[in-house]
KOLNUSE-545179 format. One line per field, with one value per residue: x, y, z of N, C-alpha, C in turn; residue number from 1. Coordinates in steps of 0.1 Angstrom, whole numbers. Layout:
BEGIN
n.east: X  ...
n.north: Y  ...
n.up: Z  ...
ca.east: X  ...
ca.north: Y  ...
ca.up: Z  ...
c.east: X  ...
c.north: Y  ...
c.up: Z  ...
n: NUM  ...
This chain:
BEGIN
n.east: 232  220  220  208  190  164  149  118  107  80  52  32  9  6  1  0  -24  -32  -42  -51  -62  -61  -37  -33  -15  2  14  -5  -30  -62  -59  -72  -91  -90  -95  -90  -72  -60  -50  -34  -36  -25  1  35  41  64  71  58  70  102  119  120  110  96  76  63  52  34  17  5  -9  -28  -42  -52  -72  -95  -122  -121  -95  -83  -90  -75  -48  -46  -49  -27  -6  -7  -1  25  37  37  60  79  81  76  49  61  84  79  73  85  102  98  100  74  42  37  33  54  61  82  88  104  120  132  153  170  200  203  178  159  133  118  104  104  86  90  76  79  69  68  58  58  60  52  75  69  43  14  1  -26  -28  -8  -18  -40  -28  -14  -35  -44  -22  -15  -38  -34  -10  -19  -42  -40  -42  -20  -2  8  31  42  24  2  -23  -21  -30  -34  -59  -68  -49  -55  -81  -78  -60  -74  -101  -99  -93  -79  -71  -70  -95  -106  -86  -89  -116  -112  -95  -112  -132  -117  -111  -136  -142  -123  -121  -146  -164  -162  -164  -163  -144  -131  -120  -135  -161  -172  -178  -196  -226  -254  -280  -278  -260  -233  -201  -199  -190  -194  -194  -168  -153  -160  -147  -120  -118  -121  -109  -103  -85  -70  -86  -90  -66  -67  -89  -78  -57  -71  -85  -63  -52  -72  -92  -123  -149  -171  -161  -151  -170  -172  -153  -146  -146  -146  -132  -99  -94  -79  -45  -17  11  34  35  22  -2  -37  -53  -62  -46  -20  -19  -17  8  23  19  32  59  63  59  81  102  96  99  126  136  125  138  164  160  151  174  192  179  179  207  211  196  211  232  221  196  170  138  118  126  126  99  92  107  95  69  75  88  67  50  67  69  43  38  60  67  63  79  107  139  132  140  140  153  153  129  114  120  98  77  80  70  43  11  0
n.north: -47  -35  -53  -63  -56  -57  -52  -49  -42  -28  -18  4  18  7  -4  14  34  31  38  18  27  55  63  66  73  90  118  121  120  133  154  175  187  208  242  264  291  305  286  273  245  228  232  220  208  214  238  257  274  288  269  234  227  250  248  225  234  253  235  222  244  248  224  228  246  231  218  191  186  202  188  164  174  185  162  146  163  163  136  135  153  139  123  141  156  178  184  187  174  147  142  133  136  117  92  82  85  74  56  47  24  15  -11  -17  -40  -47  -63  -75  -93  -111  -115  -125  -131  -109  -83  -52  -29  -5  19  36  60  74  97  98  119  121  134  145  153  172  203  199  170  165  176  160  135  140  143  117  100  111  103  76  76  88  74  47  15  1  -30  -62  -81  -104  -116  -142  -142  -128  -128  -137  -131  -111  -91  -85  -75  -53  -37  -28  -22  -13  9  39  27  18  24  43  63  69  78  101  117  122  137  160  169  176  197  216  220  226  205  192  165  151  137  119  92  94  99  74  65  83  91  101  102  105  125  122  105  71  46  18  15  23  3  -19  -13  -17  -44  -54  -76  -83  -97  -112  -126  -154  -163  -152  -166  -192  -188  -181  -204  -220  -208  -211  -192  -178  -174  -159  -139  -121  -106  -87  -93  -96  -103  -81  -54  -44  -16  -3  -7  -20  0  -10  -37  -40  -53  -62  -50  -71  -93  -81  -77  -102  -110  -91  -100  -125  -116  -102  -123  -139  -123  -120  -147  -152  -134  -145  -169  -161  -152  -175  -190  -176  -179  -207  -211  -199  -215  -238  -232  -225  -240  -227  -228  -210  -199  -222  -226  -204  -208  -231  -221  -201  -216  -233  -214  -205  -229  -232  -209  -208  -232  -238  -221  -210  -221  -229  -237  -265  -277  -259  -261  -271  -305  -321  -309  -313  -337  -334  -329  -300
n.up: 242  212  184  161  133  114  84  68  37  22  1  14  6  -13  -37  -63  -79  -113  -146  -173  -197  -196  -186  -157  -137  -150  -170  -189  -179  -176  -195  -210  -194  -177  -173  -158  -157  -137  -119  -136  -148  -167  -168  -163  -131  -117  -126  -114  -96  -87  -76  -69  -44  -37  -56  -48  -25  -35  -49  -27  -17  -36  -34  -9  -14  -17  1  8  3  23  46  41  41  66  83  74  79  107  113  103  120  144  143  143  119  91  67  41  46  44  18  -13  -46  -75  -101  -105  -89  -56  -24  0  25  52  73  102  122  154  177  207  207  228  236  216  215  221  205  188  168  142  121  90  67  34  10  -25  -54  -88  -110  -135  -139  -148  -133  -125  -125  -106  -82  -78  -75  -52  -33  -35  -27  -2  12  13  29  53  63  57  71  95  94  106  93  103  119  129  119  95  63  28  18  34  28  2  4  22  9  -14  -5  22  50  40  17  -19  -30  -13  -16  -43  -44  -28  -44  -65  -53  -46  -72  -82  -65  -68  -96  -104  -108  -134  -150  -174  -190  -174  -153  -131  -138  -141  -116  -106  -90  -103  -94  -67  -64  -58  -54  -59  -37  -39  -67  -72  -59  -75  -99  -94  -93  -118  -139  -165  -192  -174  -158  -158  -147  -122  -112  -111  -93  -71  -64  -59  -36  -18  -16  -9  -31  -25  -9  -27  -44  -64  -84  -118  -153  -168  -188  -178  -157  -138  -128  -110  -107  -99  -104  -128  -131  -125  -95  -76  -83  -82  -54  -45  -55  -41  -15  -16  -19  5  23  17  26  53  62  58  77  100  101  107  132  146  144  161  185  188  191  215  232  230  245  269  286  291  303  297  273  258  254  239  216  207  201  181  162  154  142  121  107  98  82  65  53  26  13  -7  2  28  61  74  95  116  128  158  168  177  165  138  131  132  117  100
ca.east: 235  211  229  201  180  159  139  110  102  68  44  20  -2  12  -2  -4  -34  -28  -52  -46  -67  -59  -25  -38  -3  11  11  -16  -43  -70  -52  -80  -103  -89  -94  -88  -59  -54  -42  -25  -37  -18  15  43  39  77  73  50  79  116  125  111  104  85  66  55  43  23  7  -3  -18  -39  -50  -58  -84  -106  -126  -116  -80  -80  -91  -64  -36  -46  -46  -14  4  -8  6  39  42  39  74  88  83  65  43  70  95  76  70  97  99  103  95  60  37  36  35  63  62  92  85  116  119  144  154  183  205  202  164  153  118  113  105  99  84  89  71  82  63  71  50  66  52  57  81  66  29  9  -4  -38  -25  0  -27  -49  -19  -11  -46  -45  -11  -16  -48  -27  -1  -26  -53  -37  -40  -8  -4  20  33  47  13  -3  -35  -18  -34  -35  -72  -69  -41  -62  -93  -74  -53  -84  -113  -97  -91  -67  -68  -71  -108  -107  -78  -96  -127  -107  -90  -123  -139  -109  -112  -149  -143  -113  -123  -161  -172  -161  -160  -167  -134  -123  -125  -144  -175  -176  -183  -204  -240  -262  -292  -276  -251  -220  -194  -203  -180  -196  -190  -154  -148  -161  -137  -107  -119  -122  -96  -101  -78  -64  -97  -88  -54  -73  -97  -69  -50  -81  -87  -51  -50  -84  -99  -137  -154  -180  -153  -147  -182  -170  -144  -152  -138  -147  -119  -92  -93  -68  -35  -6  22  46  35  15  -13  -49  -50  -62  -34  -9  -18  -12  22  29  19  43  71  63  61  95  111  94  104  140  139  122  148  175  157  151  188  197  172  184  220  210  191  222  241  213  183  160  124  110  131  121  85  92  113  84  59  80  90  54  46  76  65  30  39  71  71  62  87  120  149  126  150  132  160  150  116  116  118  84  67  83  62  29  5  -4
ca.north: -39  -38  -55  -69  -46  -63  -43  -54  -31  -31  -6  6  20  -5  -6  27  33  34  34  13  35  69  66  72  79  96  131  122  119  145  164  186  190  220  255  274  296  310  275  267  231  220  235  211  213  219  251  266  283  288  257  222  228  260  243  216  242  258  225  221  255  245  214  235  253  222  214  177  188  207  176  155  181  186  149  142  171  158  123  138  159  129  118  153  160  186  178  187  165  134  142  133  136  105  89  81  87  62  57  36  22  5  -17  -21  -49  -47  -71  -77  -106  -119  -117  -125  -133  -96  -76  -39  -25  9  21  49  62  85  99  102  125  120  147  149  155  186  208  192  156  164  179  148  125  143  139  102  94  115  95  64  80  92  65  33  8  -6  -44  -69  -92  -115  -121  -155  -139  -121  -137  -131  -126  -98  -81  -81  -67  -40  -29  -22  -17  -10  23  44  19  23  29  56  73  72  87  114  126  126  148  172  173  183  209  226  223  229  193  189  151  144  128  113  79  98  98  60  62  94  87  112  102  110  136  120  94  58  37  5  15  24  -10  -28  -10  -23  -59  -57  -83  -84  -109  -118  -132  -169  -164  -149  -178  -203  -185  -180  -218  -226  -202  -214  -179  -179  -165  -150  -127  -112  -106  -78  -98  -99  -103  -68  -48  -39  -2  1  -17  -16  4  -18  -51  -40  -63  -57  -49  -83  -101  -74  -79  -116  -109  -84  -109  -135  -109  -100  -136  -143  -115  -124  -160  -151  -128  -154  -179  -155  -151  -188  -195  -170  -185  -221  -210  -196  -227  -248  -227  -223  -246  -220  -233  -199  -198  -234  -224  -194  -215  -240  -213  -194  -227  -237  -204  -206  -241  -230  -199  -208  -245  -238  -210  -214  -219  -232  -244  -274  -281  -249  -264  -281  -319  -325  -303  -318  -349  -330  -322  -286
ca.up: 230  201  172  150  128  102  78  57  28  14  -3  23  -2  -18  -51  -68  -89  -126  -155  -186  -208  -196  -179  -144  -129  -159  -173  -199  -173  -175  -202  -216  -186  -168  -180  -148  -159  -124  -113  -146  -146  -177  -166  -155  -117  -112  -132  -106  -88  -92  -71  -67  -30  -37  -65  -40  -16  -44  -51  -15  -15  -45  -28  3  -18  -17  15  10  4  36  55  39  45  81  89  70  87  121  114  101  133  155  142  143  105  85  55  30  49  40  4  -22  -60  -81  -115  -105  -76  -48  -10  5  40  56  86  108  134  162  189  212  204  240  239  203  215  224  193  187  154  138  107  85  54  26  -2  -37  -64  -101  -113  -148  -140  -148  -120  -121  -121  -94  -71  -76  -70  -38  -26  -35  -19  12  18  17  40  65  68  55  84  96  96  111  83  110  127  124  111  83  52  15  16  41  21  -10  8  28  -1  -22  2  35  54  33  5  -32  -32  -5  -22  -56  -40  -23  -54  -73  -46  -48  -86  -83  -57  -74  -110  -107  -112  -148  -149  -186  -196  -163  -147  -120  -143  -140  -103  -101  -89  -107  -86  -53  -65  -51  -59  -53  -32  -45  -81  -72  -56  -86  -110  -90  -94  -132  -142  -180  -196  -162  -149  -156  -138  -109  -107  -108  -80  -60  -60  -53  -23  -10  -14  -11  -42  -19  -4  -38  -53  -75  -94  -131  -165  -175  -192  -167  -158  -129  -126  -101  -114  -94  -110  -141  -129  -118  -81  -68  -86  -76  -40  -43  -57  -29  -3  -18  -16  19  30  15  35  68  64  59  89  111  101  114  147  151  146  173  196  189  196  229  238  231  256  282  285  299  300  291  259  251  250  228  204  202  195  169  153  148  133  110  99  92  73  56  48  12  7  -12  13  41  69  83  107  126  135  169  163  180  155  124  129  133  106  103
c.east: 226  220  221  190  176  148  131  104  90  61  32  8  -4  12  -8  -13  -29  -39  -46  -50  -63  -46  -27  -27  7  6  0  -29  -49  -64  -60  -91  -102  -86  -92  -74  -52  -45  -33  -25  -28  -3  23  44  53  80  65  58  93  124  115  103  93  74  57  46  32  13  -2  -12  -30  -48  -58  -71  -96  -109  -120  -101  -76  -80  -79  -51  -35  -42  -32  -3  4  0  21  45  45  53  83  91  72  60  53  82  92  72  83  92  105  98  81  55  34  37  43  63  73  89  99  113  132  142  168  187  203  187  157  138  111  115  98  98  84  85  74  76  67  62  60  56  59  62  76  51  26  4  -16  -36  -18  -9  -35  -40  -16  -23  -47  -34  -11  -28  -42  -18  -8  -35  -50  -35  -27  -11  9  21  38  35  7  -16  -33  -20  -35  -48  -73  -61  -48  -73  -88  -67  -63  -95  -111  -95  -78  -63  -70  -84  -110  -98  -83  -108  -123  -103  -102  -131  -131  -110  -125  -149  -134  -117  -138  -168  -172  -156  -160  -157  -126  -129  -135  -159  -180  -182  -192  -219  -248  -274  -290  -266  -238  -214  -198  -191  -182  -191  -174  -148  -148  -151  -123  -106  -122  -109  -93  -95  -71  -74  -94  -76  -59  -81  -88  -62  -59  -84  -75  -48  -62  -91  -114  -142  -164  -173  -150  -159  -181  -161  -151  -142  -140  -133  -112  -91  -81  -58  -25  5  35  47  28  5  -25  -46  -51  -50  -21  -7  -13  3  29  30  30  57  73  66  75  105  109  99  119  144  136  132  160  172  157  165  195  192  177  199  220  205  202  231  234  199  173  146  116  114  127  107  84  97  102  74  63  83  78  49  54  72  52  31  49  74  71  71  101  130  144  136  143  139  158  137  119  112  104  74  69  74  47  24  0  -12
c.north: -44  -40  -60  -58  -51  -54  -50  -42  -36  -18  -5  9  9  -5  7  27  38  30  29  22  49  73  73  78  85  110  132  122  133  157  177  191  203  233  267  280  301  299  268  252  223  223  224  216  219  233  261  277  281  276  246  223  238  256  233  223  248  248  222  232  253  235  219  242  244  218  200  178  193  196  167  161  182  173  144  150  166  145  126  144  150  122  129  158  170  179  177  177  151  132  143  134  124  103  86  82  74  65  45  36  11  1  -22  -29  -50  -57  -73  -91  -116  -122  -116  -127  -119  -87  -62  -35  -10  10  35  50  74  85  104  108  125  134  153  152  170  190  200  178  156  167  167  137  127  139  124  96  99  108  82  66  81  81  50  26  0  -21  -50  -81  -105  -122  -134  -153  -130  -130  -129  -125  -112  -87  -76  -71  -53  -31  -22  -15  -11  5  28  36  26  30  43  67  78  82  101  123  130  138  161  177  181  196  220  230  222  217  190  175  144  135  121  100  82  97  84  57  73  90  99  113  108  121  135  108  82  49  23  4  15  10  -19  -26  -17  -38  -63  -63  -85  -98  -117  -126  -147  -171  -162  -161  -190  -201  -185  -194  -224  -221  -204  -201  -181  -169  -155  -138  -117  -111  -97  -82  -102  -99  -91  -62  -42  -23  3  -10  -11  -12  -3  -31  -51  -51  -56  -58  -63  -92  -95  -76  -93  -116  -102  -93  -119  -128  -106  -112  -141  -136  -119  -137  -160  -145  -137  -165  -174  -155  -165  -194  -189  -177  -200  -221  -207  -208  -238  -244  -227  -229  -240  -224  -222  -198  -210  -232  -214  -200  -224  -232  -206  -205  -232  -227  -204  -218  -238  -220  -201  -221  -246  -228  -216  -212  -223  -241  -253  -278  -271  -252  -274  -295  -324  -320  -308  -330  -346  -325  -308  -280
c.up: 219  188  160  146  114  96  67  49  21  11  6  15  -12  -32  -56  -79  -103  -136  -168  -197  -208  -189  -166  -136  -139  -163  -184  -192  -172  -183  -205  -207  -179  -175  -171  -150  -146  -118  -123  -146  -155  -177  -159  -141  -112  -118  -124  -99  -93  -87  -70  -54  -30  -46  -57  -31  -23  -47  -39  -12  -24  -39  -16  -1  -19  -2  18  11  17  46  54  44  60  88  86  78  101  122  112  114  144  154  140  129  101  73  44  33  44  26  -4  -37  -66  -96  -116  -91  -69  -33  -5  20  43  71  92  121  141  174  194  210  216  243  225  203  218  212  194  172  153  124  103  70  47  14  -14  -48  -78  -106  -126  -150  -142  -134  -116  -117  -108  -81  -68  -70  -56  -29  -24  -25  -5  19  22  30  53  71  65  68  84  98  100  102  90  118  120  116  99  71  39  12  22  34  9  -6  14  18  -10  -14  16  37  47  21  -8  -35  -25  -12  -35  -53  -36  -34  -64  -66  -48  -62  -87  -76  -62  -88  -114  -112  -126  -149  -163  -192  -186  -159  -136  -125  -141  -126  -97  -102  -91  -98  -72  -53  -57  -58  -52  -49  -38  -59  -81  -69  -68  -97  -106  -91  -109  -137  -157  -184  -185  -154  -147  -146  -124  -103  -103  -95  -68  -55  -53  -39  -14  -6  -17  -21  -36  -12  -14  -48  -65  -86  -106  -142  -174  -178  -180  -168  -149  -127  -116  -110  -110  -102  -123  -142  -123  -103  -73  -70  -81  -61  -37  -44  -46  -17  -4  -15  -2  27  29  25  49  71  66  73  101  112  109  129  153  153  158  185  199  195  211  237  240  242  270  280  293  294  293  276  251  246  238  215  198  195  181  158  146  138  120  101  91  81  62  49  32  5  3  0  27  49  79  96  119  134  146  165  166  170  141  121  129  120  110  91
n: 1  2  3  4  5  6  7  8  9  10  11  12  13  14  15  16  17  18  19  20  21  22  23  24  25  26  27  28  29  30  31  32  33  34  35  36  37  38  39  40  41  42  43  44  45  46  47  48  49  50  51  52  53  54  55  56  57  58  59  60  61  62  63  64  65  66  67  68  69  70  71  72  73  74  75  76  77  78  79  80  81  82  83  84  85  86  87  88  89  90  91  92  93  94  95  96  97  98  99  100  101  102  103  104  105  106  107  108  109  110  111  112  113  114  115  116  117  118  119  120  121  122  123  124  125  126  127  128  129  130  131  132  133  134  135  136  137  138  139  140  141  142  143  144  145  146  147  148  149  150  151  152  153  154  155  156  157  158  159  160  161  162  163  164  165  166  167  168  169  170  171  172  173  174  175  176  177  178  179  180  181  182  183  184  185  186  187  188  189  190  191  192  193  194  195  196  197  198  199  200  201  202  203  204  205  206  207  208  209  210  211  212  213  214  215  216  217  218  219  220  221  222  223  224  225  226  227  228  229  230  231  232  233  234  235  236  237  238  239  240  241  242  243  244  245  246  247  248  249  250  251  252  253  254  255  256  257  258  259  260  261  262  263  264  265  266  267  268  269  270  271  272  273  274  275  276  277  278  279  280  281  282  283  284  285  286  287  288  289  290  291  292  293  294  295  296  297  298  299  300  301  302  303  304  305  306  307  308  309  310  311  312  313  314  315  316  317  318  319  320  321  322  323  324  325  326  327  328  329  330  331  332  333  334
């Protein structure tokens, strides 16, 4: 009988793009840029139809008018279909736009060493956006939903460095989502970029948006640069892994943490690690109870392996249960 169900909640997109200067995830974004009356860009998006559900469908139809939007919608719909959902099934309305992913871990109490993972994602759309902002947010969040690479927070190779890099630069990360929405903007609203953050990454010489320029914007730490440097040294992060980090004024911040993305990712990592350590503590307790009743050699080796990982990953965490680490390991440096 399956009696244990532990859930780790984290933001798969994790860190929703927001602009300090222009309110990137608010209704103030791109206020004056859109003059296409047919699509009513400045209208509150929930006024597109008589119901919220119909208004959402209308937004998707506008997004569908972009070649890039078509690609995003097709891929997102395919992913939703794999779990028996439609595209509108995985989109909710909330106070701000985000993509949430819940990773569920299941195991049988008699076999705590055998673990099965399930991942569920939902997209949330800011209820107060204009049509134009909502279309762009949909493109952004559906990019996270579709292409954001899954990761195992319990894995030994899950590191803060990798979370920072994948959150910003990885597949389906903030840079790709930002580039995607800029492409949609250009395709639907005839390339009018004059008052947008998209102008900052548009390469006039090559006639396209620059990924390199986009990456650099997400590493502009402004007044938080000294804090970043202190944490980078504390966490033994190599400066060469983050060549774009600078003290230039911050442009994008996480709406979850109100911090530039590199620092927000560190905070996210800390929250994830706290949850995984608590969950691993529960699993180790179960395993130890079973070993007390049955000295199975196979479970002894599993307990040793899991105890070593728990020691390595969780010894610095609040509430670390040293008594759960096998005695032979407690004497070893790690």
